[in-house]
C-alpha positions as CSV (number, residue, x, y, z in Angstrom):
1,M,0.0,0.0,0.0
2,V,1.3,3.5,-0.9
3,V,1.8,5.9,2.0
4,E,3.5,8.7,0.1
5,S,3.5,9.5,-3.6
6,S,7.0,9.6,-5.1
7,T,5.8,12.7,-7.1
8,S,4.5,14.6,-4.1
9,T,6.3,17.8,-2.9
10,N,4.8,18.6,0.5
11,N,5.6,21.8,2.5
12,Q,6.3,21.9,6.2
13,N,2.6,22.0,7.1
14,G,2.0,18.7,5.2
15,S,0.1,20.4,2.3
16,H,0.7,20.0,-1.4
17,D,0.3,23.1,-3.6
18,G,-1.7,24.8,-0.9
19,V,-4.0,21.8,-0.3
20,D,-4.2,20.2,3.2
21,E,-3.9,16.7,2.0
22,S,-4.9,15.0,5.2
23,L,-8.1,17.2,5.4
24,A,-8.9,16.6,1.7
25,L,-8.6,12.8,2.2
26,D,-10.8,12.9,5.4
27,R,-13.5,14.8,3.4
28,L,-13.3,12.4,0.5
29,L,-13.6,9.5,2.9
30,E,-16.5,11.0,4.6
31,V,-18.4,11.6,1.3
32,S,-17.7,8.1,0.1
33,T,-18.9,6.5,3.4
34,V,-22.0,8.7,3.5
35,V,-22.9,7.6,-0.1
36,L,-22.4,3.9,0.8
37,R,-24.4,4.3,4.0
38,Q,-27.3,5.7,1.8
39,A,-27.3,2.3,0.1
40,I,-27.4,0.5,3.5
41,E,-30.3,2.7,4.6
42,L,-32.2,1.9,1.4
43,V,-31.7,-1.9,1.7
44,E,-32.3,-2.0,5.5
45,N,-35.2,0.4,5.9
46,S,-36.8,1.0,2.5
47,L,-36.8,-2.5,0.9
48,S,-38.9,-5.2,2.6
49,S,-38.0,-8.3,0.6
50,D,-35.2,-9.9,-1.4
51,E,-37.5,-9.9,-4.5
52,Q,-37.4,-6.1,-4.7
53,L,-33.7,-6.2,-5.4
54,S,-34.2,-8.1,-8.6
55,A,-37.5,-6.5,-9.8
56,P,-36.9,-5.3,-13.4
57,S,-37.5,-1.7,-14.2
58,K,-40.1,-0.6,-16.7
59,Y,-38.7,2.9,-17.3
60,I,-35.0,1.9,-17.2
61,P,-35.0,-1.3,-19.3
62,G,-32.7,-4.1,-18.0
63,S,-32.1,-2.3,-14.7
64,T,-32.5,-3.5,-11.1
65,I,-31.7,-2.0,-7.7
66,G,-29.3,-4.9,-6.8
67,K,-27.2,-4.5,-9.9
68,H,-26.5,-0.8,-9.4
69,L,-25.7,-1.2,-5.7
70,F,-23.1,-4.0,-6.4
71,Y,-21.4,-2.2,-9.3
72,T,-20.9,1.0,-7.4
73,R,-19.2,-0.8,-4.5
74,F,-17.2,-3.2,-6.6
75,L,-15.5,-0.5,-8.8
76,L,-14.2,1.4,-5.8
77,L,-12.6,-1.7,-4.3
78,N,-11.3,-3.7,-7.4
79,P,-9.6,-2.2,-10.6
80,R,-9.5,-4.8,-13.3
81,A,-13.0,-6.1,-14.6
82,S,-15.8,-5.7,-17.4
83,V,-19.5,-6.8,-17.8
84,H,-22.6,-5.8,-19.6
85,G,-26.0,-6.8,-18.4
86,T,-29.6,-6.0,-17.8
87,S,-30.7,-3.4,-15.3
88,I,-32.8,-4.2,-12.3
89,P,-32.9,-2.7,-8.7
90,G,-30.2,-5.0,-7.3
91,K,-28.0,-4.5,-10.3
92,H,-27.8,-0.7,-9.6
93,L,-26.6,-1.4,-6.1
94,R,-24.0,-3.8,-7.3
95,H,-22.8,-1.6,-10.2
96,A,-22.3,1.4,-7.9
97,R,-20.3,-0.6,-5.3
98,D,-18.0,-2.0,-8.0
99,H,-16.3,1.3,-8.6
100,F,-15.1,1.5,-4.9
101,V,-13.9,-2.1,-4.9
102,L,-11.8,-1.6,-8.1
103,L,-10.2,1.6,-6.9
104,L,-9.2,0.2,-3.5
105,D,-7.8,-3.0,-5.0
106,S,-5.8,-0.8,-7.4
107,V,-4.0,1.3,-4.8
108,S,-3.6,-1.8,-2.5
109,S,-1.4,-3.5,-5.1
110,P,2.2,-2.6,-5.7
111,A,3.0,0.5,-7.8
112,P,2.6,1.4,-10.6
113,H,-1.1,1.3,-10.1
114,T,-3.5,0.5,-13.0
115,L,-7.3,0.9,-13.0
116,N,-10.0,-0.3,-15.4
117,Y,-13.7,0.5,-14.6
118,D,-14.9,-1.7,-17.5
119,I,-14.4,-4.8,-15.4
120,R,-17.6,-6.3,-14.1
121,L,-18.9,-9.3,-12.0
122,R,-22.4,-10.7,-12.8
123,N,-25.1,-12.5,-10.8
124,T,-23.6,-11.9,-7.4
125,P,-25.6,-12.7,-4.2
126,M,-25.9,-9.0,-3.3
127,E,-28.0,-8.4,-6.4
128,T,-30.8,-10.7,-5.1
129,V,-30.3,-11.1,-1.3
130,R,-30.7,-8.1,1.1
131,K,-28.3,-9.5,3.8
132,A,-25.6,-10.1,1.2
133,A,-26.1,-6.5,-0.1
134,L,-25.8,-5.1,3.5
135,D,-22.7,-7.2,4.2
136,S,-21.1,-6.1,1.0
137,F,-21.6,-2.4,1.7
138,K,-20.4,-2.7,5.3
139,E,-17.2,-4.5,4.0
140,A,-16.6,-1.7,1.5
141,I,-16.9,1.0,4.2
142,S,-14.4,-0.9,6.4
143,R,-11.9,-1.1,3.5
144,L,-12.3,2.6,2.8
145,E,-11.6,3.5,6.4
146,E,-8.6,1.2,6.5
147,I,-7.0,2.1,3.1
148,V,-7.8,5.8,2.3
149,P,-5.9,7.4,5.2
150,N,-2.7,5.6,4.1
151,V,-2.7,6.6,0.4
152,A,-1.5,9.9,-0.9
153,L,-4.1,12.2,-2.4
154,D,-2.1,12.6,-5.6
155,E,-0.9,9.0,-5.8
156,P,-0.6,8.4,-9.6
157,I,-2.8,5.8,-11.3
158,T,-2.9,4.8,-14.9
159,L,-6.5,4.5,-16.1
160,H,-7.5,2.2,-19.0
161,A,-10.8,2.8,-20.7
162,V,-12.8,2.0,-23.8
163,T,-14.5,5.1,-25.2
164,P,-15.1,3.0,-27.6
165,F,-11.5,3.6,-28.6
166,P,-8.9,2.2,-26.2
167,Q,-7.6,5.0,-24.1
168,V,-4.9,5.2,-21.4
169,V,-4.8,8.4,-19.2
170,Q,-3.0,9.4,-16.1
171,T,-5.1,10.2,-13.0
172,T,-4.8,10.3,-9.2
173,F,-6.3,8.4,-6.2
174,G,-8.0,11.6,-4.9
175,R,-9.7,12.3,-8.3
176,E,-10.9,8.7,-8.7
177,L,-12.2,8.4,-5.1
178,W,-14.4,11.5,-5.8
179,F,-15.5,10.0,-9.1
180,A,-16.6,6.8,-7.4
181,A,-18.7,8.7,-4.9
182,L,-20.3,10.9,-7.5
183,H,-20.9,7.9,-9.8
184,A,-22.7,6.2,-7.0
185,V,-25.0,9.3,-6.5
186,H,-25.8,9.0,-10.2
187,H,-27.0,5.4,-9.7
188,W,-28.9,6.3,-6.6
189,S,-31.0,8.7,-8.7
190,M,-32.0,5.8,-10.9
191,L,-32.8,3.8,-7.8
192,R,-35.3,6.5,-6.9
193,V,-37.1,5.8,-10.2
194,I,-37.1,2.0,-9.7
195,A,-38.2,2.3,-6.1
196,G,-41.2,4.3,-7.3
197,E,-42.1,1.5,-9.6
198,L,-42.2,-1.2,-6.9
199,V,-46.0,-0.7,-6.3
200,R,-46.8,-4.2,-5.0
201,K,-45.6,-6.0,-1.9
202,F,-45.1,-9.7,-2.0
203,H,-44.9,-12.6,0.4
204,V,-44.0,-16.2,-0.3
205,D,-46.8,-18.8,-0.1
206,G,-45.1,-22.1,-0.9
207,S,-43.2,-21.4,-4.1
208,L,-45.5,-18.6,-5.3
209,L,-45.0,-14.8,-5.0
210,I,-48.4,-13.3,-4.2
211,P,-49.2,-9.6,-4.4
212,I,-50.8,-8.7,-1.0
213,R,-51.0,-4.9,-1.0
214,S,-50.7,-2.1,-3.5
215,L,-48.2,0.6,-2.6
216,Q,-47.5,4.1,-4.0
217,G,-43.9,3.3,-4.5
218,I,-41.2,2.7,-1.9
219,T,-40.2,5.7,0.3
220,V,-36.5,6.5,0.2
221,E,-34.4,9.1,2.0
222,E,-35.2,12.6,0.8
223,S,-31.7,13.5,-0.6
224,L,-31.0,10.1,-2.1
225,G,-29.7,10.5,-5.7
226,F,-29.1,14.3,-5.6
227,A,-25.6,15.6,-6.3
228,P,-23.9,17.4,-3.5
229,S,-23.6,20.6,-5.7
230,T,-27.4,20.5,-6.2
231,L,-28.1,20.1,-2.5
232,V,-25.7,22.9,-1.6
233,Y,-27.2,25.2,-4.3
234,Q,-30.7,24.5,-3.0
235,G,-29.7,25.0,0.6
236,V,-30.8,21.6,1.6
237,E,-29.8,20.3,5.1
238,A,-28.6,16.8,4.3
239,P,-25.5,14.6,4.8
240,L,-24.1,15.7,1.5
241,G,-25.8,19.1,1.5
242,K,-25.6,22.5,3.2
243,S,-25.0,21.1,6.7
244,R,-21.6,19.7,5.6
245,I,-20.1,23.2,4.7
């Protein structure tokens, strides 16, 4: 694991180019954990069944909550994978988690660090089982809290991407950590749409899923899916809004 970037030139106060690196990392870590805890809140308190994770979306074809949750977490913790699939609630959770997994795996490996967000894992338990989703996000938060404080903000990373042309660009750990968090917010906005579509609650009777009560969508946390810049502009008191400034 990298503790200090070979390219960093810090002054006597521990800052780089006028930036307090320790404070910047603390804030990026806070934002990332807040975003992942929003997913935990959704799974733990808004969803009521495993089936809701894999319910297909009518308005976002091929999308599920579980898919987007997993992908967001995975990419932050693990940098070398690629998948394409349908979109259902569980898939949004998985997809968002993926970014964090990919990034943390990248900086945990020996330098030089490489990162590829086009890597994917499919059909994981967290896409369809609420407990697996909760455990996955709690694990991601633990890894963030362990790794982020020990990596330089400007630690260099080589990013590989298909745009569709193969591209190789230079980036930094700080920039990619912020991207992973903002990318998750983007997927949480789609989760709001899918949650609004889950208008029936099911229970299992033998092997059958039976609709037992009509709902007007699932209630989610008020600021879920809104970018921090939007919340600050609107003066919203929220974990990623005005109250954090």
